[in-house]
Backbone as numpy.savetxt, mean C-alpha at the origin, in Angstrom:
# Nx Ny Nz CAx CAy CAz Cx Cy Cz
-18.33 4.97 -12.64 -17.54 4.64 -11.17 -18.61 4.95 -10.22
-18.39 4.23 -9.12 -19.07 4.21 -7.73 -18.45 5.35 -6.77
-19.43 6.12 -6.38 -19.27 7.32 -5.45 -19.75 6.91 -4.01
-18.81 6.97 -3.24 -18.68 6.66 -1.80 -19.90 7.15 -1.23
-20.90 6.38 -0.41 -22.05 6.66 0.16 -21.88 8.07 1.45
-20.72 7.77 2.16 -20.58 8.50 3.23 -19.09 9.13 2.95
-18.96 10.19 3.82 -17.64 10.85 3.85 -17.06 10.57 5.56
-15.87 10.54 5.45 -15.23 10.55 6.69 -15.51 11.75 7.71
-15.85 11.41 8.61 -16.23 12.43 9.88 -15.70 12.08 11.13
-14.70 12.67 11.81 -14.19 12.33 12.98 -15.33 12.63 14.08
-15.14 11.50 15.20 -15.88 11.38 16.09 -15.95 12.44 17.19
-14.51 12.92 17.19 -14.01 14.01 18.34 -13.45 14.96 17.53
-13.22 16.26 17.76 -12.76 17.37 17.74 -11.18 17.19 17.45
-10.48 16.44 18.57 -9.38 16.15 18.71 -8.77 15.07 17.09
-9.77 14.29 16.90 -9.45 13.36 15.64 -9.49 14.39 14.38
-9.89 15.47 14.31 -9.52 16.26 13.25 -8.30 16.67 12.93
-7.24 16.29 14.12 -5.89 16.77 13.81 -5.16 15.85 12.84
-4.48 16.35 11.75 -3.96 15.28 10.55 -2.78 14.77 11.62
-2.17 15.22 12.29 -1.22 14.63 13.20 -1.50 13.42 13.93
-2.72 13.57 14.80 -3.25 12.55 15.66 -3.80 11.61 14.88
-4.30 11.72 13.53 -4.92 10.41 12.50 -3.60 9.87 12.13
-2.39 10.57 11.68 -1.44 9.84 11.05 -0.83 9.22 12.28
-0.51 9.67 13.32 0.05 9.01 14.43 -0.81 7.61 14.99
-2.07 7.68 14.98 -3.14 6.63 15.43 -2.86 5.59 14.06
-2.45 5.80 13.07 -2.70 4.74 11.78 -1.44 3.75 12.04
-0.45 4.00 12.98 0.58 2.93 12.97 1.01 3.02 14.57
0.11 3.64 15.39 0.59 3.36 16.88 0.44 2.03 17.60
0.94 1.91 18.38 1.19 0.64 19.32 -0.10 0.54 20.07
-1.12 1.66 20.33 -2.22 1.58 20.94 -3.03 0.77 19.78
-3.23 1.40 18.48 -3.99 0.77 17.87 -3.60 -0.90 17.21
-2.20 -0.87 17.20 -1.74 -2.25 17.03 -2.25 -3.28 17.80
-2.04 -3.07 19.37 -2.77 -3.93 20.26 -4.02 -4.21 20.04
-4.83 -3.06 19.94 -6.45 -3.45 19.79 -6.63 -4.26 18.57
-6.12 -3.82 17.30 -6.17 -4.76 16.17 -5.86 -6.13 16.13
-4.51 -6.47 16.89 -4.34 -7.81 17.14 -5.19 -8.61 17.94
-5.63 -8.24 18.83 -6.84 -8.79 19.83 -8.10 -9.03 19.00
-8.27 -8.17 18.04 -9.59 -8.46 17.08 -9.13 -9.32 15.95
-7.89 -9.20 15.53 -7.34 -10.24 14.61 -7.00 -11.60 14.85
-7.36 -12.21 15.80 -6.74 -13.43 16.36 -7.38 -14.65 15.37
-8.63 -14.77 15.26 -8.96 -15.70 14.09 -8.38 -15.52 12.84
-8.51 -14.34 12.19 -7.89 -14.14 11.04 -6.32 -14.42 10.79
-5.45 -14.02 11.73 -4.00 -14.62 11.79 -4.06 -16.08 12.11
-4.91 -16.52 12.98 -4.52 -17.95 13.22 -4.82 -18.73 11.86
-5.57 -18.23 11.07 -5.66 -19.04 9.73 -4.69 -18.62 8.51
-3.75 -17.91 8.98 -2.87 -17.21 7.98 -1.93 -18.30 7.75
-1.20 -18.40 6.36 0.10 -18.96 6.37 1.11 -18.51 5.58
2.21 -18.66 5.78 3.12 -17.82 5.16 3.59 -18.44 3.92
4.01 -17.46 2.90 4.39 -18.04 1.76 5.53 -17.38 0.93
6.33 -18.15 0.65 7.84 -17.45 -0.03 7.51 -17.63 -1.51
7.36 -16.39 -2.44 7.31 -16.69 -3.44 8.33 -16.22 -4.64
8.55 -17.40 -5.52 9.93 -17.08 -6.14 9.49 -16.34 -7.50
10.12 -14.98 -7.61 9.85 -14.35 -8.82 10.86 -14.34 -9.58
11.13 -13.58 -10.70 12.26 -13.74 -11.77 13.56 -13.14 -11.26
14.61 -13.53 -11.93 15.76 -13.24 -11.40 16.41 -13.80 -10.08
15.72 -14.83 -9.51 15.82 -15.34 -8.17 15.58 -14.38 -7.01
14.61 -13.72 -7.56 14.02 -12.84 -6.43 12.95 -13.47 -5.32
13.11 -13.47 -4.07 12.10 -13.99 -3.08 11.59 -12.81 -2.56
9.86 -12.97 -2.31 9.19 -12.34 -1.68 8.34 -13.12 -0.73
8.00 -12.67 0.31 7.07 -13.07 1.17 5.99 -12.73 1.46
4.76 -13.46 1.52 3.00 -12.95 1.61 2.50 -13.92 2.60
1.83 -13.25 3.26 0.84 -13.80 4.30 -0.51 -13.98 3.88
-0.82 -15.26 3.62 -2.18 -15.58 2.96 -2.94 -16.11 3.87
-4.29 -15.41 3.73 -5.56 -16.00 4.71 -6.77 -16.33 3.77
-6.80 -17.61 3.32 -8.05 -18.11 2.17 -9.19 -18.29 3.10
-10.47 -17.97 2.61 -11.55 -18.54 3.32 -11.64 -19.77 3.14
-12.37 -20.58 4.13 -12.68 -21.96 4.11 -13.71 -22.33 2.95
-13.56 -23.51 2.16 -14.31 -23.85 1.19 -15.93 -23.51 1.49
-16.31 -23.72 2.67 -17.70 -23.82 3.16 -18.28 -22.38 3.17
-17.36 -21.40 3.00 -17.89 -20.00 3.15 -18.28 -19.56 1.64
-17.27 -19.73 0.79 -17.51 -19.67 -0.68 -16.60 -20.51 -1.34
-17.11 -20.78 -2.85 -16.71 -21.52 -3.58 -15.54 -21.13 -4.07
-15.43 -19.90 -4.65 -14.41 -19.21 -4.86 -14.37 -17.67 -4.34
-14.02 -17.38 -3.22 -13.97 -16.17 -2.46 -13.09 -15.11 -3.33
-13.44 -14.07 -3.43 -12.48 -13.16 -4.05 -11.45 -12.89 -3.16
-10.20 -12.40 -3.78 -8.83 -12.14 -3.06 -8.59 -10.67 -3.12
-8.31 -10.29 -1.91 -7.33 -8.78 -1.92 -6.20 -9.07 -1.36
-5.46 -8.53 -2.19 -3.88 -8.40 -2.09 -3.48 -6.87 -1.70
-2.94 -7.23 -0.30 -2.57 -5.79 0.22 -1.31 -5.56 0.39
-0.79 -4.27 0.16 0.51 -3.79 0.05 0.76 -2.44 1.01
1.61 -2.90 1.98 1.95 -2.01 3.00 2.91 -0.70 2.56
2.95 0.42 3.14 3.52 1.43 2.80 5.23 1.45 3.09
6.11 2.25 2.85 7.39 2.46 2.72 7.67 2.31 4.67
8.75 1.38 4.83 9.03 0.88 5.90 7.92 0.28 6.85
6.84 -0.03 6.34 6.01 -0.72 7.20 5.87 -2.26 6.97
4.95 -3.31 6.90 5.20 -4.50 6.70 3.86 -5.13 6.55
3.57 -6.30 6.35 2.31 -7.06 6.47 1.92 -7.07 7.53
2.49 -6.63 8.65 2.12 -6.90 10.20 1.98 -5.32 10.48
1.78 -4.36 9.80 1.61 -3.01 10.04 0.05 -3.06 10.43
-0.34 -2.25 11.58 -1.92 -2.43 12.09 -2.70 -1.92 11.16
-2.52 -1.01 10.06 -3.36 -0.70 9.16 -3.65 -2.00 8.22
-2.52 -2.71 7.98 -2.72 -3.68 6.95 -3.50 -4.93 7.62
-3.19 -5.09 8.71 -4.05 -6.18 9.74 -5.36 -5.79 9.73
-5.72 -4.32 10.08 -7.21 -4.02 10.48 -7.90 -4.50 9.44
-7.62 -3.68 8.18 -8.23 -3.96 6.93 -8.27 -5.44 6.38
-7.12 -6.05 6.62 -7.26 -7.47 6.33 -8.28 -8.43 7.01
-8.25 -8.26 8.31 -9.23 -8.77 9.22 -10.70 -8.68 8.95
-10.98 -7.27 8.58 -12.20 -6.87 8.70 -12.81 -7.39 7.16
-12.11 -7.13 6.07 -12.29 -7.70 4.82 -12.52 -9.26 4.95
-11.48 -10.01 5.62 -11.68 -11.37 5.97 -13.19 -11.87 6.37
-13.57 -11.00 7.43 -14.72 -11.42 8.41 -15.83 -11.14 7.13
-15.71 -10.31 6.35 -16.84 -10.19 5.18 -16.75 -11.08 4.09
-16.10 -12.11 4.13 -15.75 -13.15 3.01 -14.68 -13.00 2.11
-13.81 -12.12 2.16 -12.79 -12.14 1.09 -11.58 -12.76 1.84
-10.91 -13.25 0.70 -9.44 -14.02 1.21 -8.44 -13.04 0.83
-7.54 -12.86 1.69 -6.56 -11.84 1.91 -5.09 -12.39 1.97
-4.26 -11.73 0.80 -2.85 -11.86 0.92 -2.08 -10.66 1.29
-1.42 -10.61 2.18 -0.50 -9.62 2.98 0.95 -9.53 2.31
1.25 -8.80 1.22 2.59 -8.68 0.85 3.61 -8.02 1.26
4.84 -8.73 1.46 5.90 -7.74 1.97 6.69 -7.56 0.87
7.01 -6.39 0.66 8.00 -5.92 -0.24 9.22 -6.35 -0.01
10.35 -6.08 -0.65 11.55 -6.65 -0.57 12.21 -6.06 0.75
12.96 -6.64 1.71 13.58 -5.97 2.82 12.50 -5.28 3.79
11.34 -5.55 3.67 10.30 -5.12 4.64 9.73 -6.32 5.54
9.35 -5.89 6.66 9.00 -7.00 7.86 10.36 -7.63 8.09
10.31 -8.84 8.32 11.52 -9.69 8.67 11.99 -10.44 7.38
12.23 -9.75 6.17 12.72 -10.36 5.00 14.23 -9.96 4.49
14.79 -9.45 5.21 15.92 -8.79 4.62 16.97 -9.84 4.14
16.78 -11.05 4.81 17.47 -12.28 4.32 17.36 -13.00 3.19
16.13 -12.57 2.36 15.67 -13.38 1.34 16.38 -13.16 0.19
17.05 -11.73 0.15 17.57 -11.16 -1.04 18.84 -10.37 -0.81
19.85 -10.59 -1.58 21.16 -9.91 -1.47 20.83 -8.51 -1.51
20.36 -8.26 -2.62 20.28 -6.76 -2.99 19.40 -6.08 -2.42
19.34 -4.75 -2.06 18.48 -4.16 -1.23 17.19 -3.90 -2.13
16.25 -3.22 -1.24 14.95 -2.52 -1.80 15.17 -1.07 -2.10
14.51 -1.00 -3.44 14.30 0.59 -3.64 12.76 0.59 -4.41
12.18 1.78 -4.59 10.91 1.83 -4.99 10.66 1.49 -6.40
11.75 1.52 -7.39 11.48 1.23 -8.52 11.48 -0.07 -8.91
11.51 -1.20 -7.72 11.69 -2.60 -8.03 10.14 -2.99 -8.31
9.63 -2.66 -9.47 8.12 -2.87 -9.38 7.91 -4.28 -10.03
8.86 -4.84 -10.67 8.44 -6.17 -11.63 8.40 -7.12 -10.65
9.25 -7.46 -9.57 9.08 -8.33 -8.56 8.07 -8.49 -7.90
7.39 -7.21 -7.68 6.15 -7.11 -7.10 4.98 -7.64 -7.80
5.19 -7.40 -9.06 4.28 -7.66 -10.35 4.20 -9.24 -10.34
5.42 -9.68 -10.06 5.39 -11.08 -10.50 4.74 -11.95 -9.09
4.96 -11.37 -8.08 4.25 -11.74 -6.81 2.95 -11.75 -6.59
2.25 -10.44 -7.34 0.85 -10.45 -7.39 0.45 -11.37 -8.41
0.78 -11.69 -9.70 0.42 -12.56 -10.46 0.31 -13.96 -9.84
1.59 -14.34 -9.19 1.39 -15.72 -8.56 0.27 -16.01 -7.59
0.15 -14.68 -7.07 -1.13 -14.99 -5.99 -2.65 -14.95 -6.67
-2.66 -14.06 -7.78 -3.81 -14.14 -8.37 -4.09 -15.51 -8.89
-3.05 -16.13 -9.55 -3.08 -17.39 -10.17 -3.52 -18.44 -9.35
-3.38 -18.08 -7.88 -4.00 -19.12 -6.85 -4.97 -19.13 -6.51
-6.05 -17.89 -6.76 -7.35 -17.60 -6.45 -8.52 -18.32 -7.18
-8.22 -19.34 -7.90 -9.06 -20.14 -8.59 -9.51 -19.19 -9.59
-11.13 -19.16 -9.88 -11.73 -18.36 -10.86 -11.80 -16.85 -10.38
-11.70 -16.49 -9.53 -12.26 -15.34 -8.92 -11.42 -14.15 -9.36
-11.62 -13.23 -9.50 -10.80 -11.93 -9.82 -10.26 -11.65 -8.47
-9.22 -10.69 -8.47 -8.42 -10.03 -7.27 -8.57 -8.56 -7.56
-8.23 -7.93 -6.23 -8.24 -6.57 -6.12 -7.00 -6.10 -5.26
-6.40 -5.17 -5.86 -4.90 -4.81 -5.24 -5.48 -3.47 -4.25
-4.90 -3.65 -3.27 -5.10 -2.83 -2.32 -3.67 -2.18 -1.68
-3.39 -0.84 -1.78 -1.98 -0.45 -1.27 -2.25 0.96 -0.54
-1.43 1.06 0.53 -1.16 2.22 1.37 -0.14 2.99 1.18
-0.26 4.04 0.93 1.13 5.16 0.58 1.93 4.53 -0.47
3.29 4.46 -0.06 4.08 3.71 -1.06 3.35 2.50 -1.89
2.79 1.50 -0.94 2.17 0.63 -1.18 0.76 1.05 -2.42
0.35 1.77 -2.15 -0.66 2.46 -3.04 0.00 2.84 -4.48
1.00 3.42 -4.39 1.83 3.43 -5.37 2.13 2.63 -6.29
2.71 1.37 -5.25 2.86 0.12 -6.32 1.75 -0.26 -6.68
0.43 -0.41 -5.84 -0.54 -1.23 -6.54 -1.15 -0.32 -7.85
-1.18 0.87 -7.89 -1.38 1.54 -9.17 -0.57 1.03 -10.32
0.77 1.43 -9.90 1.58 0.70 -10.92 1.51 -0.59 -11.60
1.25 -1.52 -10.63 1.04 -2.91 -10.81 -0.24 -3.05 -11.90
-1.34 -2.26 -11.37 -2.55 -2.05 -12.13 -2.23 -1.78 -13.59
-1.56 -0.60 -13.74 -1.19 -0.05 -14.89 -0.41 -0.91 -15.69
0.41 -1.73 -15.25 1.26 -2.81 -16.17 0.22 -4.01 -16.56
-0.69 -4.40 -15.80 -1.63 -5.55 -15.97 -2.73 -5.04 -16.97
-3.15 -3.74 -16.95 -3.90 -3.22 -17.96 -5.30 -3.93 -17.75
-6.07 -4.76 -18.75 -7.02 -5.43 -18.60 -7.00 -6.66 -18.32
-5.91 -7.02 -17.55 -5.85 -8.51 -17.19 -7.27 -9.21 -16.70
-7.35 -10.50 -17.15 -8.64 -11.09 -17.00 -8.65 -11.28 -15.29
-7.61 -11.68 -14.50 -8.00 -11.90 -13.23 -7.89 -10.54 -12.36
-7.84 -9.18 -12.83 -7.73 -8.16 -12.00 -9.25 -7.49 -11.91
-9.77 -7.37 -10.70 -10.90 -6.83 -10.86 -10.79 -5.08 -10.46
-9.89 -4.61 -9.98 -9.69 -3.29 -9.65 -8.36 -2.99 -8.69
-8.48 -1.67 -8.26 -7.37 -1.27 -7.55 -7.94 -0.27 -6.63
-7.68 -0.33 -5.18 -7.74 0.63 -4.11 -6.40 1.24 -3.98
-6.21 2.58 -3.93 -5.12 3.21 -3.16 -5.13 4.08 -1.99
-4.74 3.83 -1.00 -5.04 4.71 0.17 -3.89 5.74 0.27
-4.03 7.16 0.06 -2.98 8.17 0.31 -1.85 7.62 -0.46
-2.18 7.33 -1.73 -0.81 6.87 -2.38 0.49 7.79 -2.78
1.33 7.52 -2.62 2.58 8.45 -3.02 2.82 8.70 -4.27
2.52 9.93 -4.84 2.44 10.31 -6.24 3.76 11.04 -6.64
4.12 12.16 -6.12 5.57 12.70 -6.25 6.51 12.53 -5.37
7.45 11.62 -5.26 8.54 11.33 -4.17 9.02 12.28 -3.78
9.52 13.28 -4.78 10.25 14.44 -4.09 9.63 15.33 -3.21
8.31 15.49 -3.66 7.47 16.46 -2.80 7.26 16.02 -1.35
6.97 14.47 -1.32 6.74 13.70 0.02 8.03 13.70 0.83
9.05 13.80 0.29 10.39 13.54 0.80 10.75 15.00 1.60
10.53 15.97 0.84 10.41 17.12 1.30 9.41 17.69 2.35
8.36 17.09 2.46 7.25 17.36 3.38 7.74 16.58 4.53
8.41 15.52 4.47 8.96 14.75 5.88 9.83 15.52 6.32
10.95 16.20 5.37 12.09 16.70 6.04 11.92 18.28 6.71
10.74 18.83 6.08 10.52 20.15 6.47 9.16 20.32 7.08
8.44 19.04 7.47 7.46 19.34 8.46 7.37 19.03 9.87
6.61 18.61 10.62 6.63 18.22 11.86 7.81 17.27 12.17
8.53 17.48 13.06 9.84 16.95 13.22 9.64 15.25 13.34
8.50 14.95 14.16 8.36 13.70 14.53 8.51 12.82 13.30
7.79 13.29 12.06 7.66 12.22 10.82 9.21 11.99 10.37
10.30 13.09 10.40 11.36 12.77 10.08 12.27 11.91 10.78
12.06 12.13 12.09 12.41 10.94 13.17 12.10 9.80 13.06
10.54 9.58 12.80 10.28 8.40 12.42 10.94 7.72 11.26
10.91 8.20 10.18 11.21 7.58 8.91 12.68 7.24 9.22
13.49 8.26 9.44 14.89 7.90 9.69 15.18 6.83 10.85
14.34 6.69 11.85 14.77 5.68 12.60 14.40 4.37 11.95
13.36 4.26 11.15 12.64 2.90 10.55 13.78 2.69 9.58
14.38 3.57 8.87 15.13 3.17 7.67 16.52 2.77 8.24
17.30 3.65 9.26 18.18 3.02 9.75 18.24 1.68 10.38
17.10 1.23 10.87 16.77 -0.30 11.52 17.08 -1.03 10.13
16.29 -0.61 9.05 16.46 -1.74 8.13 17.78 -1.65 7.51
18.58 -0.84 7.70 19.97 -0.55 6.93 20.75 -1.46 8.08
20.59 -1.39 9.23 21.29 -2.31 10.14 21.00 -3.94 10.16
19.85 -4.15 9.76 19.38 -5.52 9.73 20.15 -5.95 8.56
20.18 -5.50 7.24 20.80 -5.86 6.22 22.35 -5.94 6.12
22.70 -5.00 7.01 24.20 -5.12 7.02 24.54 -6.25 7.98
23.78 -6.76 9.07 24.14 -7.85 9.93 24.01 -9.00 9.04
22.98 -9.11 7.87 22.95 -10.48 7.66 23.93 -10.49 6.22
24.19 -9.44 5.54 25.00 -9.30 4.16 26.34 -8.23 4.60
27.64 -8.85 4.99 28.55 -8.14 5.46 29.04 -7.25 4.62
28.86 -7.08 3.10 29.58 -6.32 2.37 28.69 -4.97 2.37
27.82 -5.07 3.10 27.22 -3.49 3.17 27.58 -3.00 4.18
28.03 -1.57 4.19 28.69 -0.63 5.09 28.02 0.72 5.01
27.17 0.68 6.03 26.27 1.95 6.36 26.81 2.93 7.17
27.75 3.02 7.73 28.47 3.93 8.78 28.27 5.25 8.16
28.24 5.49 6.99 28.35 7.02 6.51 26.88 7.32 6.34
26.00 6.42 6.00 24.54 6.78 5.90 23.93 6.89 7.13
24.29 6.08 8.51 23.70 6.22 9.39 24.00 7.49 10.30
24.97 8.37 9.85 25.19 9.52 10.36 24.40 10.86 9.73
23.71 10.46 8.46 22.75 11.57 8.07 21.56 11.84 8.89
21.37 13.10 8.91 19.97 13.41 9.72 19.03 13.96 9.18
18.78 13.74 7.52 17.56 14.02 6.75 17.13 12.98 5.88
15.80 12.98 5.31 15.54 11.85 4.41 16.26 12.13 3.25
16.30 13.40 2.84 16.83 13.83 1.70 18.21 13.40 1.35
19.16 13.66 2.53 20.39 13.35 2.28 20.74 11.81 2.25
20.13 11.11 3.20 20.23 9.89 3.01 19.61 9.12 1.74
18.60 9.96 1.00 18.20 9.44 -0.26 19.07 9.44 -1.23
19.64 10.67 -1.20 20.86 10.98 -2.16 21.96 9.97 -2.16
22.44 9.61 -0.87 23.44 8.71 -0.76 23.05 7.25 -1.26
21.83 7.09 -0.60 21.38 5.46 -1.00 21.02 5.56 -2.46
20.68 6.57 -3.20 20.44 6.25 -4.71 22.19 6.10 -5.39
22.97 6.68 -4.93 24.41 6.71 -5.51 25.03 5.37 -5.10
24.62 4.88 -3.97 25.43 3.71 -3.62 24.66 2.31 -4.00
23.21 2.40 -3.80 22.28 1.34 -4.11 21.44 0.94 -5.00
21.27 2.01 -6.15 20.59 1.91 -7.26 21.26 2.00 -8.37
20.63 1.54 -9.52 21.28 2.09 -10.97 20.82 3.31 -11.54
20.27 4.10 -10.87 19.97 5.74 -11.12 21.27 6.55 -10.90
21.27 7.51 -11.79 22.50 8.61 -12.02 22.19 9.74 -10.82
21.11 9.88 -10.14 20.73 10.86 -9.22 19.17 10.76 -8.79
18.94 11.56 -7.71 17.73 11.13 -7.16 16.53 11.69 -8.07
16.64 12.59 -8.87 16.00 13.07 -10.18 15.25 11.96 -10.85
16.35 11.11 -11.32 16.03 9.76 -12.30 15.35 8.91 -11.23
16.03 8.49 -10.38 15.49 7.71 -9.46 13.67 7.97 -9.17
13.58 9.19 -8.66 12.10 9.62 -8.40 11.19 9.50 -9.52
11.90 9.65 -10.67 11.07 9.72 -12.04 10.46 8.23 -12.24
11.34 7.25 -11.98 11.14 5.99 -12.28 9.83 5.49 -11.49
9.53 6.08 -10.33 8.33 5.48 -9.90 7.06 6.51 -9.21
7.46 7.70 -9.91 6.28 8.79 -9.87 5.13 8.43 -10.58
3.96 8.35 -10.11 3.03 8.40 -10.81 2.13 9.61 -11.29
2.73 10.89 -11.07 2.30 12.25 -11.53 2.31 12.31 -12.91
2.93 11.62 -14.16 2.87 11.69 -15.39 1.59 10.86 -16.12
2.24 10.19 -17.02 1.09 9.52 -17.85 1.49 7.92 -17.51
1.79 7.52 -16.51 2.17 6.18 -16.19 0.54 5.41 -15.96
-0.10 6.35 -15.55 -1.48 5.68 -15.16 -2.13 5.54 -16.17
-2.06 5.92 -17.36 -2.78 5.87 -18.94 -3.22 4.36 -18.95
-2.24 3.26 -18.31 -2.49 2.09 -18.47 -3.36 1.24 -17.88
-3.98 2.12 -17.01 -5.12 1.53 -16.20 -6.32 1.43 -16.94
-6.92 -0.24 -16.57 -7.78 -0.44 -17.46 -8.95 -1.01 -16.36
-8.90 -1.20 -15.34 -9.87 -1.46 -14.47 -10.12 -0.36 -13.47
-11.44 -0.72 -12.53 -11.70 0.48 -11.62 -10.61 0.70 -10.82
-10.09 1.92 -10.44 -9.00 2.39 -9.68 -9.45 3.42 -9.21
-9.56 3.27 -7.56 -10.16 4.42 -6.68 -9.02 4.56 -5.82
-8.74 5.87 -5.64 -7.84 6.45 -4.59 -8.39 7.19 -3.46
-8.25 6.83 -2.35 -8.75 7.54 -0.90 -7.70 8.35 -0.51
-8.05 9.71 -0.48 -6.63 10.63 0.18 -7.55 11.46 1.12
-6.66 12.48 1.63 -7.02 13.27 2.55 -6.57 14.85 2.11
-7.36 15.98 2.36 -6.73 17.25 1.97 -5.79 17.63 2.97
-5.76 17.16 4.27 -4.63 17.48 5.56 -3.71 16.55 5.41
-3.57 15.72 4.72 -2.29 14.42 4.68 -0.85 15.46 4.75
-0.28 15.37 5.83 0.75 16.12 5.97 2.34 15.17 5.46
1.95 14.15 4.78 3.23 13.35 3.85 2.83 13.51 2.48
1.57 13.46 1.97 1.38 13.43 0.68 0.55 14.82 0.30
1.08 15.66 0.06 0.14 17.01 -0.16 -1.16 16.97 -1.25
-2.36 17.20 -0.92 -3.53 16.82 -1.56 -3.23 17.52 -3.24
-2.15 18.54 -3.27 -2.08 19.17 -4.64 -1.57 17.98 -5.73
-0.82 17.06 -4.71 -0.25 16.33 -5.74 -1.26 15.19 -6.48
-2.51 15.13 -6.15 -3.53 14.64 -6.87 -4.21 15.31 -8.15
-3.70 16.44 -8.26 -4.36 17.49 -9.51 -4.12 16.67 -10.78
-2.88 16.31 -11.03 -2.48 15.66 -12.57 -3.37 14.19 -12.50
-3.66 13.40 -11.49 -4.22 12.55 -11.56 -5.61 12.78 -11.80
-6.31 13.76 -11.14 -7.65 14.21 -11.39 -7.82 14.64 -12.93
-6.52 15.37 -13.41 -6.66 15.72 -14.98 -6.75 14.40 -15.82
-6.07 13.35 -15.31 -6.02 12.36 -16.16 -7.33 11.47 -15.83
-7.87 11.54 -14.77 -9.16 10.92 -14.85 -10.15 11.35 -15.51
-9.92 12.69 -16.17 -11.08 13.17 -17.09 -11.09 12.62 -18.47
-9.75 11.96 -18.78 -9.40 11.50 -19.95 -9.61 9.76 -19.95
-9.40 9.22 -18.47 -9.28 7.90 -18.18 -10.32 7.51 -17.07
-11.59 6.85 -17.74 -12.73 6.72 -16.67 -12.42 5.67 -15.64
-11.47 5.12 -15.88 -11.10 3.91 -14.67 -10.65 4.61 -13.34
-10.40 5.96 -13.33 -9.78 6.38 -12.25 -10.79 7.38 -11.61
-10.63 7.06 -10.20 -11.66 7.97 -9.39 -11.17 8.41 -7.94
-10.85 9.72 -7.34 -10.42 10.11 -6.52 -11.64 10.18 -5.48
-11.45 9.75 -4.11 -12.18 10.12 -3.21 -11.47 10.84 -2.11
-11.66 12.34 -2.43 -10.93 13.23 -1.39 -11.71 13.39 -0.31
-11.07 13.33 1.04 -11.88 13.66 2.05 -11.14 14.64 2.86
-11.84 15.65 3.58 -11.30 16.74 4.27 -10.38 16.41 5.21
-10.68 15.36 6.24 -9.78 14.98 7.09 -9.21 13.38 6.98
-8.45 12.95 7.82 -7.91 11.62 7.70 -6.28 11.41 7.87
-5.48 12.66 7.71 -3.91 12.67 7.79 -3.64 11.53 6.88
-2.71 10.78 7.29 -1.95 10.05 6.05 -2.42 8.47 6.38
-3.02 8.05 5.85 -3.50 6.47 6.04 -4.31 6.62 7.44
-5.01 7.69 8.05 -5.38 7.44 9.13 -6.83 6.88 9.24
-7.91 8.05 8.72 -9.29 7.98 8.98 -9.98 7.26 10.12
-9.46 7.26 11.42 -9.81 6.85 12.62 -10.98 7.67 13.27
-11.91 6.78 13.47 -13.41 7.57 13.70 -13.27 7.86 14.99
-12.71 7.01 15.92 -13.10 7.17 17.06 -11.64 6.66 18.12
-11.86 6.97 19.40 -10.52 6.74 20.25 -10.48 5.35 20.66
-11.35 4.54 20.20 -11.45 2.82 20.03 -10.70 2.32 18.65
-10.37 3.32 17.81 -9.56 2.96 16.67 -10.29 2.42 15.86
-11.68 2.47 15.71 -12.48 2.20 14.64 -12.28 3.09 13.29
-12.14 2.34 12.26 -12.01 3.15 10.86 -12.96 3.23 10.11
-13.27 4.39 9.61 -14.03 4.77 8.61 -13.54 4.04 7.27
-12.33 3.92 7.26 -11.59 3.33 6.03 -12.18 1.76 5.56
-12.26 1.04 6.68 -12.89 -0.30 6.55 -14.28 -0.43 5.89
-15.06 0.92 6.42 -16.52 0.63 5.49 -16.23 0.93 4.20
-15.28 2.09 3.89 -15.38 2.60 2.51 -14.73 1.65 1.60
-13.62 0.92 1.92 -13.07 -0.51 1.30 -14.05 -1.33 1.01
-15.00 -2.02 1.91 -15.74 -2.81 1.62 -16.98 -2.23 0.54
-17.17 -1.33 0.65 -18.14 -0.34 -0.32 -17.77 -0.39 -1.62
-16.43 -0.41 -1.75 -15.82 -0.18 -3.15 -15.86 -1.60 -3.57
-15.24 -2.60 -2.64 -15.09 -3.95 -3.15 -16.27 -4.58 -3.56
-17.31 -4.34 -2.59 -18.81 -5.09 -3.04 -19.13 -4.49 -4.16
-19.01 -3.40 -4.78 -19.49 -2.66 -5.95 -18.36 -3.26 -7.18
-17.10 -3.37 -6.94 -16.35 -4.01 -7.87 -16.64 -5.33 -8.24
-17.11 -6.13 -7.19 -17.33 -7.80 -7.34 -18.87 -7.59 -8.14
-19.71 -6.60 -7.77 -21.00 -6.78 -8.38 -21.00 -6.71 -9.89
-20.09 -5.64 -10.40 -19.80 -5.36 -11.60 -19.09 -6.37 -12.41
-18.23 -7.07 -11.54 -17.60 -8.25 -12.29 -18.46 -9.51 -12.48
-19.53 -9.65 -11.50 -20.42 -10.73 -11.94 -21.40 -10.30 -12.93
-21.64 -9.01 -13.27 -22.53 -8.62 -14.34 -21.90 -8.71 -15.45
-20.52 -8.58 -15.59 -20.00 -8.48 -16.83 -19.69 -10.04 -17.10
-19.52 -10.86 -15.97 -19.51 -12.34 -16.44 -20.88 -12.87 -16.81
-21.99 -12.30 -16.25 -23.43 -13.01 -16.78 -23.63 -12.20 -18.23
-23.10 -11.44 -18.54 -23.39 -10.82 -19.89 -22.72 -11.54 -20.57
-21.38 -11.61 -20.32 -20.54 -12.56 -21.48 -20.94 -14.03 -21.80
-21.81 -14.61 -20.58 -22.10 -15.84 -20.94 -23.85 -15.84 -21.28
-24.33 -14.80 -21.34 -25.78 -14.85 -21.55 -26.14 -14.84 -23.11
């Protein structure tokens, strides 16, 4: 497995703060800078509605390389975090940087994320893995003969790893990269509720906004009770009862936790980039995955001292060390895939 050639080093003492790193990751300031840099990338993007099993529809924003750049450019499928979207600044930043380096990009919106609440009557929950799997398979099949890499952030990293485990050694899958993936949902939920107040406020605001969007489109939903709750844990408990098939939050969390043996199915290189100072995903959550990595060589954790939650911002111009790390890992995966193909045909 590939070891990263550099570690994340913030360019300013202020950027050693986990809170500043986490806030910068999704800030409006960063978003404005990213949108400016990504104009060509976004101009070449088309919207695609993907029809999955059980009449589920998901949305992806696909930016493929022109034929003159590469006959079969590799595809990176990016999955955003909880209550983020394909338009989140960290998603667009990674997408436009990798597009510049010759990759085709598909930014997938999970159900009820972005402006997709109208596409499906039933609401999103984090155990809906098979529709995301269907969408990724559709995107992979449209990438000619090239293999694809799954790239996920936070909850999207959790989805990417679970999809990769379900795919195993699928011929089209090159590997997976998960940035600060959600490992143990209950621990992350309590970290949000008991940590710095800004995180609880942020997630409650975003979740309430999503509920109101769904309620306006589908009048059978009544979220008045939910909107009065003031903690993520209380809202999750009510949500599980009203909107999922699970008996309680424990069963719901178990359905999408990756702390157990679920990742035993990983059959292609799977890299996890995380930070010891992450205020949302405690680094202790990765201990079990590290133990799993001792018996499954497909898993490698790149733990950084700083970075916050999906931050890794190098300077106040919002340049990201993460883009350098992602490119290095992707190039290594593609090199290995080419070597394997050449050996197969020799």
